[in-house]
C-alpha positions in Angstrom: 157.4 22.0 -87.4 155.8 24.3 -84.9 156.2 23.6 -81.3 153.6 24.9 -78.9 154.8 25.4 -75.4 152.1 25.8 -72.7 151.9 29.1 -71.0 152.7 27.6 -67.6 156.0 26.3 -68.9 156.9 29.9 -69.9 156.2 31.2 -66.4 158.7 31.2 -63.8 158.2 29.2 -60.6 157.0 32.2 -58.5 154.3 33.2 -61.1 152.9 29.6 -61.1 152.8 29.4 -57.3 151.0 32.8 -57.1 148.4 31.7 -59.7 147.8 28.3 -57.9 147.6 30.1 -54.5 145.0 32.6 -55.8 142.9 29.8 -57.3 143.2 27.8 -54.1 141.9 30.7 -52.0 139.1 31.3 -54.5 137.9 27.7 -54.2 138.2 27.9 -50.3 136.0 31.0 -50.3 133.4 29.5 -52.6 133.4 26.4 -50.5 132.8 28.5 -47.3 130.0 30.4 -49.0 128.3 27.3 -50.3 128.6 25.5 -46.9 127.2 28.6 -45.1 124.3 28.8 -47.5 123.5 25.1 -47.0 123.6 25.5 -43.2 121.3 28.5 -43.2 118.9 26.7 -45.6 118.8 23.6 -43.3 118.4 25.8 -40.1 115.5 27.8 -41.6 113.8 24.8 -43.2 114.1 22.1 -40.5 114.6 24.0 -37.3 113.2 27.5 -37.6 110.8 29.2 -40.0 109.9 32.9 -40.3 106.2 33.8 -40.8 104.5 37.2 -41.1 101.2 37.8 -39.3 98.4 38.6 -41.8 95.2 39.9 -40.3 93.9 40.7 -36.8 92.7 37.2 -35.7 95.4 37.1 -32.9 95.0 40.7 -31.8 96.0 41.9 -29.1 98.7 39.3 -28.7 100.0 39.5 -32.3 99.5 42.4 -34.7 99.2 42.5 -38.4 102.7 42.6 -40.0 104.6 41.2 -37.1 107.3 38.7 -38.1 107.5 35.4 -36.1 110.1 32.8 -35.6 108.5 29.4 -35.4 110.1 26.0 -34.6 108.5 22.6 -35.1 111.6 20.5 -34.2 110.5 17.8 -31.7 107.3 19.8 -31.0 104.4 18.3 -29.1 101.4 20.6 -29.0 100.0 21.7 -25.6 97.2 24.1 -24.6 98.2 27.7 -24.6 100.8 27.4 -27.4 100.6 29.7 -30.4 101.1 27.7 -33.5 101.4 28.2 -37.2 99.7 25.5 -39.4 98.7 25.0 -42.9 94.9 25.2 -43.7 93.6 23.5 -46.9 90.4 25.6 -47.0 92.1 28.9 -47.0 95.2 27.5 -48.7 97.5 29.4 -46.4 99.3 29.3 -43.1 97.2 30.4 -40.1 98.4 31.5 -36.6 96.2 30.5 -33.7 96.3 29.5 -30.0 95.9 25.8 -29.0 92.9 25.5 -26.7 92.7 21.8 -26.3 94.6 18.7 -27.4 93.5 15.1 -28.3 90.9 13.6 -26.0 89.9 16.9 -24.4 86.4 18.2 -24.6 85.8 21.9 -25.5 82.6 23.7 -24.7 81.7 27.3 -25.4 78.9 28.9 -23.3 76.2 31.2 -24.5 78.2 34.2 -23.1 81.3 33.0 -25.0 83.2 31.6 -22.1 85.5 28.6 -23.1 85.6 25.4 -21.0 88.0 22.5 -21.5 87.0 19.3 -19.7 84.5 21.3 -17.7 87.0 23.9 -16.4 86.7 27.5 -17.6 89.9 28.7 -19.3 91.4 31.9 -17.7 91.8 33.9 -20.9 93.3 37.2 -20.1 94.8 37.3 -23.6 91.6 37.6 -25.6 90.6 40.6 -27.6 87.0 41.2 -28.7 84.3 39.0 -27.3 82.9 36.5 -29.9 79.9 37.5 -31.9 80.2 34.9 -34.6 78.0 31.8 -35.0 79.8 28.5 -34.7 79.4 25.7 -37.2 81.2 23.2 -35.0 78.7 21.6 -32.6 79.5 22.0 -28.9 80.6 20.3 -26.7 83.3 19.0 -29.0 85.8 16.2 -28.2 89.1 16.6 -30.0 90.1 13.6 -32.1 93.4 11.7 -31.8 96.5 13.5 -33.3 94.6 16.8 -33.5 94.3 20.1 -31.6 91.4 22.6 -31.2 92.6 26.2 -32.0 91.1 29.6 -31.6 92.3 33.1 -32.4 92.7 35.6 -29.5 90.5 38.1 -31.3 87.4 35.8 -31.1 85.1 38.2 -33.1 87.4 38.2 -36.1 88.9 34.7 -36.2 88.3 31.8 -38.5 89.4 28.8 -36.3 88.3 25.4 -35.1 84.8 26.7 -34.2 84.3 26.9 -38.0 84.1 23.5 -39.7 86.0 24.9 -42.7 89.0 25.0 -40.4 88.0 22.4 -37.9 90.6 20.8 -35.7 94.2 20.8 -36.8 96.0 17.6 -37.4 99.5 17.4 -36.0 100.9 16.8 -39.5 99.6 20.2 -40.6 101.4 22.0 -37.7 104.5 23.9 -38.9 105.6 24.8 -35.4 105.2 26.8 -32.2 105.9 30.5 -31.9 109.3 31.0 -30.3 109.7 34.7 -30.6 108.4 37.7 -32.6 110.9 39.8 -34.4 109.4 42.9 -35.9 107.9 45.4 -35.3 107.9 44.4 -31.6 110.6 42.1 -30.2 110.0 39.7 -27.5 108.4 36.5 -26.3 104.7 35.8 -26.3 102.8 34.8 -23.2 
């Protein structure tokens, strides 16, 4: 007859307590790491997102390569906001400025001045003057649950003036620009 005695039975009481304490601390550490990872995931999925500017369509306000923190939590678009949205035609996320919201009428004059509901927009933020032809007929009244967007660099921006982008439905908006991180830090006007 062979009797097998478990290893724990051969240890003295202090060794057993030390082993249990060590395992307990390891599980607490793993629990903290997993909880922290889940919190970060929730925060950067539901509350904030980070995007990188690709291209010059928002120059001089935003430059190629800048990193942006965007939030869509309880967001209701309004004119002047810089938003990130998904575009089916380009199959990517675009960054543009909201020019008009649902029910407003946008018109662009022959000398490229932008009017919303008959009032000229004071656009001290724009870069190059537009030289592109528009495929969206003007004047244009924005549909319900949509916004009309344009890039600040009007000569190098595919935006709502182009029917391939068109107006942006609220469901496609990922959020409003909160702050830019890198290479310049600060808020955006």
